[in-house]
N, C-alpha and C positions, 0 to 999 in steps of 0.2 A: 539628380544627375551624379553628385558626388558619390552616392552609394553604388550607383551602377558602374563608375570608374574604378572604385575600390574592388568590387567583385570581379571585374575583367582582369585588374592587375593581380588580384589574389589567384585566379584561374591560371593566368600565365606563369605565375611563380610556381604553382603546384605542378603544371606540366613540365617546366623547365627543371624542377628540383632534381629528378634523376640525373640529368645531365650534369648539373653542378656538383652532385655528390660522386659521380664517377670520375670527373675532372679532378676533384679534391682528392681522391683516393689514387690518382694517376692512371686510371685505367681508360678514360675516354679517348685520349690521344691514341692508344694502342688500338682501341676498336676502330676509330676512324682510319688509321692507316691500314688496318687489315681488311675492312669492308669496302672502302672507297674504290679501290682498283676493280673490284667486282662490279659495282655500281657503274663505274665509268665504262667498263667494258660493254655494259648493256647499252648504256645512253650513247656511247660513241657510234654504234651501228645506225642508230636513227639520225644522229647529228651529221654523219657523212653522207647519208642519203639526201639530206636537205641541202648540204654545202658543197656537194661534189662539183658542180659547175664552177662555183666561185673558187674553190681550191685549185682546180685545174688552170683556171686563169690566172691566179696569183703565183702558182709555182710553174708556170710554163716557161719561164725563162731563167730558170735556175742554172742550166747548163752554161749559159753565157758566162757565169762568173767562175768557171773552172780555171785552175792554175795552170802553169806552163806544162805539166804533165798531161793535161786534158781531162784527168780524173777529178770530180767534184768532191771536195771534202766538206761534209756538212755536220753542224753540231745542233742538236735539238735541245733546247732548254725546256723543262717539264714536259717530257716526252710522253707521260701518261702511258697508255697501252699500244703506242705506235699507230695511231689512227691516220697520221699524215703519210706513212710510209708509201703506200700506193701511188701516191701523187709524185714522188721523187722520181727523177730521170735514172735510167738503167746505168749501172755501173757507179753509182754514187756511194761513197764511203761515209756511212752514217756513225756518228758518235751521240750517245744519249745521256742526258742528266736529269735527274730527277732526285728530290729529297726522300721519297718514299721507296725503299728497297723491295716493297711487295709488287711493284710493277714488273720486275725483271721477268717473271714467268710468263706474263702476258706479252712482253717485248719478244721472247723467244719464239712464242707462237706467231706473233705478227711478222717476224723475220722469216719464219718458215713458209708463210703464206706470200711473201714478197722477195723471191729468189733474185729479182732483178738488182737487188741492192747488196752492198758489202757491208755488212755489220761488223763495226770494229770493237766497240765496248760500250759497257753501261756503268755510269759513275753515279754514286749516291752522293749527290751534293746539291746545295742550294744554289739558285741563281746568282746571289749575292757574293759566293765564294767558290769559284770553279777553279781552285789552285791546280788541280790535277791537269788541266788543260793548259798546254803551252802558249806563250805570247805569239800572235800573228800565225797560228797553226791552221786555221780552218778558212775555207772560202765563203761560207755561207752560214748564218746563225738563224735558226727557225724557233719562234716561241709563239704558239697560239693559245689564247684563253690563259696566259700565264701572268702578265704584268699586272692584273687585277688582284692577284693573291700574294705576291712577294712582299717581304717585309720592307725592302727599299728598292723602288724603281731606280732611282738614281744609281745605286750601287750595282744593280743588276746590269744596267745599261754601260756602266764603266767596264764591267767584266766581258760584256759582249763586245765592246771597242778594242779591248786588250787582246782577245782571242782571235779577232779577225785580222786577216792579211791587210797590210796597209793600202794595197791598191788591188782593184778587181780587174781582171782580164776581160774586156769587152769592148764593142764599138762606143758604148756609152761608159767611159771610164769613170769610176768613181774613186775618190780618195778619202780616207778616213780623216786626213787633215783638214779637209773643207766641210765645214759644218754650215748649217743653215742659219742665216743671220736673222736677228730678231724682226727687222723690217719685212725681209721676205716671208718669214713665217707668218707675220700678221697679214700680209697680201695674200698668201695662200688660203689662209683660214677665212678671209674676208670673201674670197672666190667660191669656197666651199659653202658658206653660210652668209650670203649677202645681206640677209635681213638683220644680222647681228649689228653691224656697224650702222645700218639704216636706224635701227631702234635706238641705239646709243646717240646718234646724232640728233635724232628726233627729239629724244628726252632732253638733251642739253639745249636745244633750240627752243623748246617749250618752256623750260626753266629760266632760260635768259631772257625770253620775251616777257615772261610773267613778272620777273623782277624788274625789268626796264619800265613796264607799266605800272609799277607799284606807285609810283608818285603821281600817277594820273588817275587813281582810282575814284577820286572826289569823295563822295559820301559813304562809299562802300567800306565795310569794315575790313581791317587787315586780315581777320582769321577767314572772313569769306572769300577774300581775294587769293589767300594761299591755299584754301581748299579748292578752289577752282583750278589754280595752277597745278595742284598735285594730281587731280582727277585726269586733267588734260594730259599730263606727262605719263602717268600710269596707263591712260588708254593708249597712248601712242606705243609704249613698250608692249602691252598686252597684244595689240594689233600686229606689231612687227613678229612677236613670238608666233602668234597664230598664222600668219603668212608664211613664216619660216617653216613651221611644221607642215603645212600643206605643200610648200615647195620641196621639202624634203622627201615627202611621200610621192610626189610626181617624179623626182629624180631616181628614187630607189626602186619603186614598184611600178607606177604607171608608165613612164617613159620606157623602161626595158621591155616591158611586156607588150606594149601596143605600138611602138616606133622603132624598136630595134630587133624585130622578130627574126629577120634574115642573117643577123649578125652571128658569128660562130666564135 
């Protein structure tokens, strides 16, 4: 077994060696920055086909956040090739931010295909440092598939907070000064994933009951009693996780497909 593991590790090292070498020579980053936009331009076509209905739903109310002029000022962080442009409302003023300058030619092509937008500028910058965007200058900030790749999510969100206007103009007015409290966040997450608090509560209940019954174990060995308690607690958690997974599948796939067919 040890020999097999060693051979697999050696194979991985051999396969990865060219990348380590190119990175050491300072070439790997340049290759990635040059080739990644071409790869993303190809993948984004497939991705947009799969996510078109969801994106239309998510971006359907963007115009409600427009400023007093009626024109929506939108900043897209990590814009890539501009795959979201087709879903933005007509007349929207778009500013794009991306740390890779090689995306610019793809953005120009995307803007040419989406004449309903007003393209303002493309800034080469990371989400953590958008100093070229003025404080409180945009109505909406959009970032899709970005926060998983930034160096600091907290710093990126602080920049988003900085560039957004303090208040949005809509029937459902939102203020940047009002943040979600820890309790409300916990309640919201519990509603989204109800089996998580059930699993935690069950685990605590089983462990508490096991410790309470510890002094009544009679001739049973301590180790046996603790093993039974651990198995029961783990079983409750695993059962809750399984039910939670099935519930998520029902919510995300089964219910929309079979019970909300007529919903537009």
